[in-house]
Backbone as JSON, one array per atom type, in Angstrom:
{
  "sequence": "MTEETPGFEEKPDVPSGATPDDAEPKAAAPSSEAGAAQAGDATAQIAGLTAQLDQARKAHEERTADLQRLQAEFQNYRRRVERDRITVKEIAVASLLTELLPVLDDIGRARDHGEFVGGFKSVGESLETVAAKMGLQQFGKEGEPFDPTIHEALMHSYAPDVTETTCVAILQPGYRFGERTIRPARVAVAEPQPGAQPVKAEGADETTTAGEDKDSGPEEG",
  "N": [[174.02, 95.24, 1.58], [172.01, 93.38, 3.82], [169.1, 91.83, 3.03], [165.91, 91.81, 4.58], [163.6, 89.31, 5.01], [160.32, 89.74, 4.28], [157.55, 89.3, 6.65], [158.62, 87.54, 8.46], [159.84, 87.29, 11.76], [162.37, 88.05, 14.04], [163.49, 85.63, 16.33], [164.14, 84.86, 19.71], [167.21, 83.51, 20.78], [167.31, 80.11, 21.32], [168.32, 77.58, 23.43], [169.96, 74.65, 22.31], [168.14, 71.61, 22.08], [166.15, 72.3, 23.82], [162.75, 73.04, 24.43], [160.23, 75.41, 23.42], [158.48, 75.88, 25.54], [159.97, 75.41, 27.76], [161.34, 77.63, 28.08], [159.76, 79.46, 29.45], [159.15, 80.69, 32.78], [158.33, 78.56, 35.57], [155.93, 78.03, 38.31], [156.96, 77.21, 41.54], [156.25, 74.04, 42.92], [154.29, 73.41, 45.86], [155.84, 72.34, 48.8], [155.77, 69.36, 50.9], [156.18, 70.01, 53.58], [155.32, 72.67, 53.75], [152.58, 72.33, 53.28], [151.84, 70.81, 55.51], [152.34, 72.69, 57.49], [150.42, 74.63, 56.89], [148.1, 73.11, 57.36], [148.39, 72.65, 60.09], [148.17, 75.28, 61.05], [145.47, 75.82, 60.38], [144.17, 73.93, 62.0], [144.87, 74.9, 64.51], [143.57, 77.36, 64.43], [140.89, 76.5, 64.33], [140.72, 75.19, 66.78], [141.12, 77.37, 68.48], [138.88, 78.95, 67.85], [136.88, 77.18, 68.69], [137.38, 77.09, 71.43], [136.83, 79.78, 72.07], [134.11, 79.79, 71.43], [133.12, 77.99, 73.32], [133.68, 79.44, 75.64], [132.04, 81.67, 75.19], [129.54, 80.4, 75.18], [129.47, 79.44, 77.82], [129.55, 81.87, 79.22], [127.13, 82.91, 78.35], [125.32, 81.09, 79.51], [125.83, 81.61, 82.2], [125.01, 84.31, 82.37], [122.33, 83.97, 81.74], [121.46, 82.42, 83.92], [121.92, 84.29, 85.95], [120.06, 86.25, 85.19], [117.64, 84.83, 85.48], [117.73, 84.4, 88.23], [117.6, 87.02, 89.15], [115.07, 87.72, 88.2], [113.47, 85.97, 89.73], [114.03, 86.96, 92.3], [112.98, 89.51, 92.02], [110.26, 88.95, 91.63], [109.69, 87.8, 94.12], [110.16, 90.02, 95.68], [108.15, 91.75, 94.78], [105.84, 90.31, 95.6], [106.3, 90.36, 98.36], [106.19, 93.11, 98.9], [103.54, 93.63, 98.16], [102.2, 92.03, 100.02], [103.03, 93.28, 102.39], [101.88, 95.76, 101.96], [99.15, 95.16, 102.07], [99.02, 94.26, 104.7], [99.72, 96.57, 106.14], [97.58, 98.19, 105.43], [95.44, 96.75, 106.59], [96.13, 96.97, 109.29], [95.9, 99.73, 109.65], [93.15, 100.13, 109.13], [92.05, 98.51, 111.15], [92.97, 99.9, 113.38], [91.55, 102.31, 113.12], [88.9, 101.37, 113.35], [88.99, 100.42, 115.94], [89.1, 102.78, 117.4], [86.52, 103.61, 116.98], [84.92, 101.95, 118.46], [83.99, 102.71, 121.17], [82.01, 104.58, 120.45], [80.23, 102.97, 119.02], [79.47, 101.33, 121.13], [78.03, 103.17, 122.71], [75.92, 103.64, 120.94], [74.73, 101.11, 120.95], [73.91, 100.9, 123.67], [72.09, 103.01, 123.76], [70.16, 102.0, 122.02], [69.3, 99.76, 123.48], [68.06, 101.0, 125.64], [65.95, 102.29, 124.51], [66.39, 104.8, 123.44], [67.25, 105.26, 120.96], [66.46, 107.03, 118.61], [64.97, 109.29, 116.18], [67.08, 111.81, 114.68], [69.47, 110.97, 115.77], [69.28, 108.19, 115.59], [69.35, 107.81, 112.8], [71.94, 108.74, 112.17], [73.47, 106.98, 113.74], [72.82, 104.44, 112.65], [73.85, 104.79, 110.09], [76.58, 104.99, 110.69], [77.06, 102.43, 111.75], [76.58, 100.93, 109.45], [78.65, 101.78, 107.75], [80.87, 100.9, 109.22], [80.45, 98.15, 109.12], [80.76, 97.7, 106.37], [83.45, 98.19, 106.14], [84.44, 95.93, 107.21], [84.06, 95.25, 109.88], [82.95, 93.09, 112.4], [80.51, 92.02, 114.67], [80.36, 90.01, 117.61], [79.3, 87.5, 119.98], [77.02, 85.98, 121.98], [74.29, 85.21, 124.13], [74.2, 82.14, 125.9], [76.05, 80.7, 124.43], [78.94, 78.54, 124.43], [81.65, 79.22, 126.67], [84.58, 80.71, 125.51], [87.85, 81.19, 126.0], [89.56, 82.46, 124.23], [88.17, 84.31, 122.77], [86.38, 85.42, 124.5], [85.92, 87.4, 127.43], [85.7, 86.94, 130.73], [83.83, 88.64, 133.06], [82.11, 88.34, 135.16], [81.1, 85.73, 137.37], [79.36, 82.73, 138.08], [77.28, 80.02, 139.42], [75.16, 77.58, 137.98], [72.35, 75.41, 137.89], [71.34, 74.47, 135.52], [73.14, 74.24, 133.44], [75.61, 72.54, 131.55], [78.23, 72.97, 130.98], [80.8, 75.5, 131.08], [79.26, 78.49, 130.45], [78.23, 81.33, 128.54], [76.19, 83.52, 130.03], [75.3, 86.09, 129.97], [75.79, 88.96, 128.0], [77.89, 91.43, 128.52], [79.33, 93.32, 127.15], [79.62, 93.59, 123.74], [81.77, 91.69, 121.53], [84.26, 92.4, 118.98], [85.48, 91.76, 115.71], [87.89, 91.94, 113.08], [88.19, 90.75, 110.06], [90.36, 88.07, 110.4], [91.31, 88.98, 112.73], [90.95, 89.64, 116.14], [89.54, 92.37, 117.47], [88.45, 93.28, 119.85], [87.7, 91.37, 122.71], [84.65, 89.65, 123.58], [82.93, 90.78, 126.4], [81.74, 89.1, 129.12], [79.29, 87.5, 131.3], [79.64, 84.53, 133.06], [78.51, 81.19, 133.69], [78.91, 78.28, 135.62], [78.5, 74.68, 135.89], [76.59, 73.56, 138.73], [78.37, 72.72, 141.64], [78.59, 69.31, 142.52], [76.08, 68.78, 141.57], [73.57, 66.62, 140.29], [73.37, 65.03, 137.1], [70.77, 65.98, 134.86], [67.99, 63.92, 134.44], [66.47, 62.05, 131.8], [63.05, 62.5, 130.72], [61.56, 60.19, 130.05], [63.04, 58.19, 131.28], [62.6, 58.84, 133.96], [59.85, 58.4, 134.24], [59.74, 55.63, 133.8], [61.24, 54.66, 135.93], [59.69, 55.52, 138.09], [57.32, 54.11, 137.69], [58.24, 51.51, 138.04], [59.05, 51.59, 140.71], [56.55, 52.0, 141.96], [55.3, 49.6, 141.42], [56.89, 47.77, 142.79], [56.45, 48.6, 145.36], [53.93, 47.71, 146.12], [51.34, 46.01, 148.1], [52.18, 42.96, 149.74], [51.1, 39.64, 149.18], [49.64, 37.49, 151.63]],
  "CA": [[173.08, 95.17, 2.69], [171.25, 92.14, 3.88], [167.67, 92.11, 2.91], [165.04, 91.08, 5.51], [162.45, 88.71, 4.36], [159.07, 90.22, 4.94], [156.68, 88.28, 7.24], [159.35, 86.75, 9.47], [160.39, 88.08, 12.85], [163.49, 87.42, 14.68], [163.15, 84.93, 17.57], [165.3, 84.78, 20.61], [167.99, 82.29, 20.68], [166.85, 79.03, 22.21], [169.38, 76.57, 23.51], [169.66, 73.42, 21.59], [167.54, 70.56, 22.9], [165.12, 72.86, 24.7], [161.49, 73.42, 23.77], [159.85, 76.79, 23.75], [157.81, 75.98, 26.86], [160.96, 75.42, 28.83], [161.88, 78.98, 28.22], [158.92, 80.26, 30.36], [159.35, 80.29, 34.19], [157.24, 77.8, 36.19], [155.79, 78.23, 39.76], [157.47, 76.06, 42.29], [155.2, 73.25, 43.57], [154.41, 73.47, 47.33], [156.47, 71.18, 49.4], [154.96, 68.69, 51.92], [156.33, 70.74, 54.84], [154.45, 73.85, 53.71], [151.2, 71.87, 53.46], [151.65, 70.43, 56.92], [152.28, 73.92, 58.28], [149.11, 75.24, 56.68], [147.1, 72.3, 58.06], [148.53, 72.92, 61.52], [147.59, 76.6, 61.33], [144.02, 75.7, 60.32], [143.73, 73.2, 63.2], [145.0, 75.81, 65.65], [142.5, 78.35, 64.34], [139.64, 75.84, 64.71], [140.76, 74.98, 68.23], [140.91, 78.67, 69.13], [137.47, 79.33, 67.7], [136.08, 76.31, 69.54], [137.55, 77.56, 72.81], [136.07, 81.01, 72.2], [132.69, 79.44, 71.42], [132.81, 77.42, 74.63], [133.66, 80.54, 76.61], [130.84, 82.46, 74.94], [128.39, 79.61, 75.65], [129.5, 79.44, 79.28], [129.16, 83.21, 79.66], [125.7, 83.04, 78.09], [124.62, 80.32, 80.54], [125.94, 82.34, 83.47], [124.15, 85.49, 82.32], [120.94, 83.5, 81.8], [121.2, 82.05, 85.31], [121.83, 85.54, 86.71], [118.79, 86.88, 84.85], [116.58, 84.06, 86.12], [117.79, 84.66, 89.66], [117.09, 88.38, 89.37], [113.63, 87.7, 88.0], [112.87, 85.34, 90.9], [114.14, 87.91, 93.42], [112.05, 90.61, 91.78], [108.92, 88.44, 91.89], [109.56, 87.69, 95.57], [110.08, 91.38, 96.2], [106.81, 92.26, 94.49], [104.89, 89.65, 96.5], [106.53, 90.84, 99.72], [105.68, 94.48, 98.97], [102.08, 93.56, 98.13], [101.77, 91.5, 101.31], [103.24, 94.34, 103.39], [100.89, 96.82, 101.73], [97.87, 94.7, 102.59], [99.12, 94.22, 106.15], [99.67, 97.95, 106.64], [96.2, 98.66, 105.26], [94.61, 96.11, 107.6], [96.46, 97.56, 110.59], [95.33, 101.08, 109.69], [91.69, 100.02, 109.26], [91.76, 97.99, 112.49], [93.19, 100.99, 114.34], [90.42, 103.24, 113.0], [87.7, 100.74, 113.9], [89.15, 100.36, 117.4], [88.72, 104.09, 117.93], [85.07, 103.79, 116.85], [84.19, 101.02, 119.32], [83.2, 103.37, 122.2], [80.82, 105.19, 119.84], [79.29, 101.88, 118.74], [78.92, 100.91, 122.43], [77.0, 104.15, 123.07], [74.76, 103.38, 120.09], [74.08, 99.91, 121.46], [73.22, 101.2, 124.93], [70.92, 103.83, 123.44], [69.15, 101.1, 121.44], [68.75, 98.92, 124.55], [67.23, 101.83, 126.53], [64.87, 102.93, 123.77], [66.75, 106.18, 123.13], [67.81, 105.28, 119.61], [65.35, 107.58, 117.82], [65.19, 110.56, 115.51], [68.3, 112.0, 113.92], [70.54, 110.13, 116.35], [69.12, 106.85, 115.02], [69.81, 107.83, 111.42], [73.4, 108.85, 112.17], [74.01, 105.75, 114.3], [72.7, 103.36, 111.68], [74.81, 105.05, 109.01], [77.91, 104.65, 111.19], [77.15, 100.97, 111.82], [76.67, 100.41, 108.08], [80.01, 102.04, 107.25], [81.8, 100.01, 109.93], [80.27, 96.79, 108.59], [81.37, 97.66, 105.04], [84.9, 98.15, 106.32], [84.82, 94.59, 107.64], [83.88, 95.06, 111.32], [81.92, 92.1, 112.72], [80.2, 91.91, 116.09], [80.1, 88.64, 118.04], [78.97, 87.32, 121.38], [75.6, 85.73, 122.2], [73.98, 84.48, 125.35], [73.98, 80.72, 125.74], [77.13, 80.02, 123.72], [80.01, 78.09, 125.33], [82.69, 80.2, 126.95], [85.84, 80.48, 124.8], [88.76, 82.23, 126.53], [90.29, 83.16, 123.16], [87.34, 85.41, 122.24], [85.53, 85.94, 125.57], [86.56, 87.86, 128.67], [84.71, 86.76, 131.8], [83.84, 89.68, 134.09], [81.27, 87.87, 136.27], [81.1, 84.26, 137.45], [78.33, 82.17, 138.95], [76.95, 78.63, 139.17], [73.78, 77.38, 137.56], [72.07, 73.98, 137.79], [70.82, 74.09, 134.2], [74.18, 74.25, 132.41], [76.49, 71.37, 131.61], [79.58, 73.45, 130.76], [80.92, 76.94, 131.3], [78.42, 79.09, 129.43], [78.0, 82.77, 128.61], [74.78, 83.73, 130.37], [74.98, 87.49, 129.73], [76.8, 89.7, 127.22], [78.04, 92.75, 129.1], [79.85, 94.19, 126.1], [79.88, 92.7, 122.59], [83.11, 91.66, 120.97], [84.37, 92.8, 117.57], [86.63, 91.23, 114.98], [88.13, 92.47, 111.74], [88.8, 89.62, 109.36], [90.77, 87.06, 111.36], [91.87, 89.67, 113.88], [89.99, 90.01, 117.19], [89.83, 93.73, 117.93], [88.11, 93.32, 121.28], [86.93, 90.18, 123.1], [83.33, 89.91, 124.17], [82.97, 90.76, 127.87], [80.54, 88.33, 129.42], [79.09, 86.84, 132.6], [79.63, 83.1, 132.8], [77.97, 80.31, 134.73], [79.42, 76.92, 135.57], [77.58, 73.72, 136.52], [76.58, 73.57, 140.19], [79.21, 71.63, 142.17], [77.87, 68.2, 143.12], [74.74, 68.61, 141.0], [73.38, 65.42, 139.51], [72.9, 65.32, 135.76], [69.32, 65.94, 134.69], [67.58, 62.67, 133.81], [65.47, 62.18, 130.76], [61.69, 62.34, 131.21], [61.16, 58.79, 129.89], [63.69, 57.39, 132.32], [61.94, 59.14, 135.23], [58.56, 57.74, 134.26], [59.96, 54.2, 133.93], [61.68, 54.4, 137.3], [58.55, 55.73, 138.98], [56.39, 53.0, 137.52], [58.84, 50.34, 138.65], [58.99, 51.74, 142.16], [55.18, 51.81, 142.4], [54.98, 48.18, 141.33], [57.59, 47.06, 143.87], [55.96, 49.03, 146.67], [52.56, 47.21, 146.36], [51.21, 45.09, 149.25], [52.51, 41.57, 149.5], [50.05, 38.69, 149.52], [50.04, 36.64, 152.72]],
  "C": [[172.33, 93.86, 2.64], [169.78, 92.48, 3.86], [166.9, 91.21, 3.87], [163.85, 90.54, 4.77], [161.19, 89.15, 5.07], [158.26, 89.05, 5.46], [157.36, 87.41, 8.26], [159.92, 87.68, 10.49], [161.53, 87.31, 13.48], [163.05, 86.81, 16.01], [164.39, 84.88, 18.43], [165.99, 83.46, 20.46], [167.53, 81.3, 21.71], [167.95, 78.01, 22.26], [168.95, 75.32, 22.82], [169.14, 72.37, 22.54], [166.47, 71.03, 23.82], [163.93, 73.24, 23.88], [161.14, 74.83, 24.14], [159.2, 76.9, 25.1], [158.81, 76.05, 27.98], [161.55, 76.8, 29.05], [161.07, 79.82, 29.19], [159.15, 79.78, 31.79], [158.14, 79.56, 34.72], [157.24, 78.06, 37.69], [156.26, 76.99, 40.47], [156.33, 75.35, 42.99], [155.4, 73.29, 45.08], [154.99, 72.19, 47.85], [155.54, 70.58, 50.45], [155.06, 69.41, 53.26], [155.43, 71.96, 54.88], [153.0, 73.44, 53.9], [150.91, 71.48, 54.89], [151.54, 71.66, 57.81], [150.93, 74.59, 58.15], [148.02, 74.45, 57.4], [147.18, 72.52, 59.57], [147.94, 74.26, 61.91], [146.07, 76.53, 61.34], [143.48, 74.98, 61.56], [143.8, 74.09, 64.43], [143.9, 76.86, 65.64], [141.17, 77.74, 64.76], [139.59, 75.62, 66.22], [140.53, 76.28, 68.98], [139.47, 79.12, 69.04], [136.56, 78.48, 68.58], [136.17, 76.73, 70.99], [136.76, 78.85, 73.05], [134.57, 80.75, 72.24], [132.26, 78.86, 72.76], [132.74, 78.5, 75.7], [132.4, 81.39, 76.45], [129.59, 81.73, 75.43], [128.32, 79.6, 77.17], [129.07, 80.79, 79.84], [127.67, 83.42, 79.47], [124.89, 82.29, 79.14], [124.67, 81.03, 81.88], [125.03, 83.56, 83.49], [122.68, 85.09, 82.39], [120.56, 83.12, 83.22], [121.06, 83.29, 86.18], [120.49, 86.23, 86.45], [117.62, 86.16, 85.51], [116.56, 84.31, 87.62], [117.24, 86.05, 89.98], [115.58, 88.44, 89.19], [112.92, 87.08, 89.2], [112.92, 86.27, 92.11], [113.16, 89.06, 93.25], [110.61, 90.17, 92.05], [108.68, 88.3, 93.4], [109.43, 89.07, 96.2], [108.69, 91.97, 95.97], [105.77, 91.64, 95.41], [105.05, 90.15, 97.93], [105.98, 92.26, 99.89], [104.15, 94.48, 98.99], [101.54, 93.05, 99.46], [101.92, 92.55, 102.41], [102.21, 95.46, 103.21], [99.53, 96.42, 102.28], [97.89, 94.69, 104.12], [99.02, 95.62, 106.75], [98.26, 98.51, 106.53], [95.29, 98.07, 106.32], [94.87, 96.7, 108.99], [95.84, 98.95, 110.73], [93.81, 101.03, 109.87], [91.31, 99.51, 110.64], [91.95, 99.06, 113.55], [92.04, 101.99, 114.31], [89.17, 102.65, 113.63], [87.79, 100.62, 115.42], [88.76, 101.68, 118.04], [87.21, 104.33, 117.88], [84.28, 102.91, 117.81], [83.43, 101.72, 120.46], [81.92, 104.03, 121.65], [79.78, 104.11, 119.54], [78.7, 101.33, 120.05], [77.82, 101.86, 122.88], [75.74, 103.94, 122.23], [74.01, 102.15, 120.57], [73.33, 100.15, 122.75], [71.98, 102.05, 124.68], [69.81, 102.97, 122.85], [68.49, 100.26, 122.54], [67.82, 99.72, 125.46], [66.12, 102.58, 125.79], [65.15, 104.38, 123.41], [67.31, 106.33, 121.71], [66.72, 105.72, 118.64], [65.81, 108.85, 117.11], [66.47, 110.6, 114.69], [69.45, 111.18, 114.45], [70.48, 108.71, 115.79], [69.65, 106.79, 113.6], [71.33, 107.87, 111.35], [74.03, 107.55, 112.68], [73.95, 104.59, 113.33], [73.66, 103.54, 110.51], [76.22, 104.66, 109.44], [78.07, 103.13, 111.27], [77.28, 100.36, 110.43], [78.07, 100.6, 107.52], [81.01, 101.1, 107.91], [81.68, 98.58, 109.41], [80.89, 96.67, 107.2], [82.89, 97.6, 105.11], [85.38, 96.8, 106.84], [84.66, 94.33, 109.13], [82.71, 94.09, 111.56], [81.75, 92.02, 114.23], [79.93, 90.44, 116.44], [79.86, 88.61, 119.54], [77.47, 87.19, 121.57], [75.41, 84.97, 123.5], [73.72, 83.01, 125.03], [75.09, 79.99, 125.0], [78.22, 79.61, 124.71], [81.08, 79.17, 125.5], [83.99, 79.78, 126.26], [86.83, 81.56, 125.25], [89.53, 82.98, 125.45], [89.5, 84.34, 122.6], [86.43, 86.02, 123.3], [86.39, 86.38, 126.75], [85.5, 87.83, 129.77], [84.88, 87.85, 132.86], [83.02, 89.28, 135.31], [81.21, 86.34, 136.2], [80.03, 83.81, 138.43], [78.17, 80.7, 138.63], [75.47, 78.52, 138.82], [73.52, 75.89, 137.41], [71.66, 73.53, 136.4], [71.86, 74.17, 133.09], [75.08, 73.05, 132.63], [77.95, 71.74, 131.36], [79.61, 74.94, 131.02], [80.28, 77.68, 130.13], [78.32, 80.59, 129.64], [76.51, 83.01, 128.86], [74.36, 85.18, 130.17], [76.13, 88.13, 128.97], [76.84, 91.12, 127.77], [78.54, 93.76, 128.08], [80.2, 93.31, 124.9], [81.34, 92.77, 122.14], [83.09, 92.04, 119.49], [85.62, 92.16, 116.98], [86.68, 91.89, 113.6], [88.89, 91.42, 110.96], [89.11, 88.51, 110.35], [91.31, 87.67, 112.65], [90.76, 90.03, 114.88], [90.39, 91.38, 117.73], [89.56, 93.87, 119.43], [87.32, 92.06, 121.63], [85.57, 90.58, 123.66], [83.44, 89.78, 125.69], [81.64, 90.2, 128.37], [80.5, 87.95, 130.89], [78.93, 85.36, 132.32], [79.03, 82.37, 133.99], [78.54, 78.93, 134.5], [78.4, 75.97, 136.19], [77.71, 73.75, 138.05], [77.44, 72.43, 140.72], [78.36, 70.57, 142.85], [76.48, 67.98, 142.56], [74.68, 67.36, 140.16], [72.93, 65.78, 138.11], [71.39, 65.15, 135.66], [68.96, 64.69, 133.91], [66.53, 62.95, 132.74], [64.1, 61.89, 131.33], [61.24, 60.89, 131.12], [61.77, 57.91, 130.96], [63.03, 57.6, 133.66], [60.62, 58.39, 135.33], [58.72, 56.23, 134.46], [60.36, 53.83, 135.35], [60.53, 54.52, 138.27], [57.58, 54.58, 138.91], [56.93, 51.75, 138.17], [58.79, 50.39, 140.16], [57.6, 51.51, 142.68], [54.82, 50.33, 142.4], [55.63, 47.4, 142.45], [57.02, 47.4, 145.22], [54.55, 48.55, 146.96], [52.52, 46.23, 147.53], [51.51, 43.67, 148.85], [51.35, 40.66, 149.93], [50.53, 37.73, 150.6], [49.76, 35.18, 152.44]]
}
């Protein structure tokens, strides 16, 4: 029998001229074509991501523009609703005050005739106060120039002491609510007398009279 020497192990046969490292398999080095392919794939991925980013940015800009447009439309809608609400309120108040005008006319006539006394006076004054708080304003005074936009002439005459068409009597006062004229003032008007000479100043009259007296003196012979 062949005796084995202790401490030595059998090794695989190695071809002559080869080192032990050559016996182990090595990974194949990547070729230049594989590297170019990987670089092309990376470039394509970057291009795709860039395109997606551009699309996302464009979509974001469009949605932002849509949101801004909706906000502007909503603000316009709110202002329009508020304006319409105020207009409807003004129309309703003006309609109510118009219905109260005959009552206010009766109160005015009673005051002019000395019948505005007692409990009727208290109720009438309370009604006038409430109407004034609601924004009702009375207008129309004697001696003011006639304005066809706020006056309604029911009587006409001529007067030598006026220089323009003037309200000489207020037959029925006018009323306005804010900028809205609810009822024009009904008045009697007077115009300047046709062919009337303008009134001269007192100083001019005195000067003319003095001059005439001086010229009319006796002449010396």
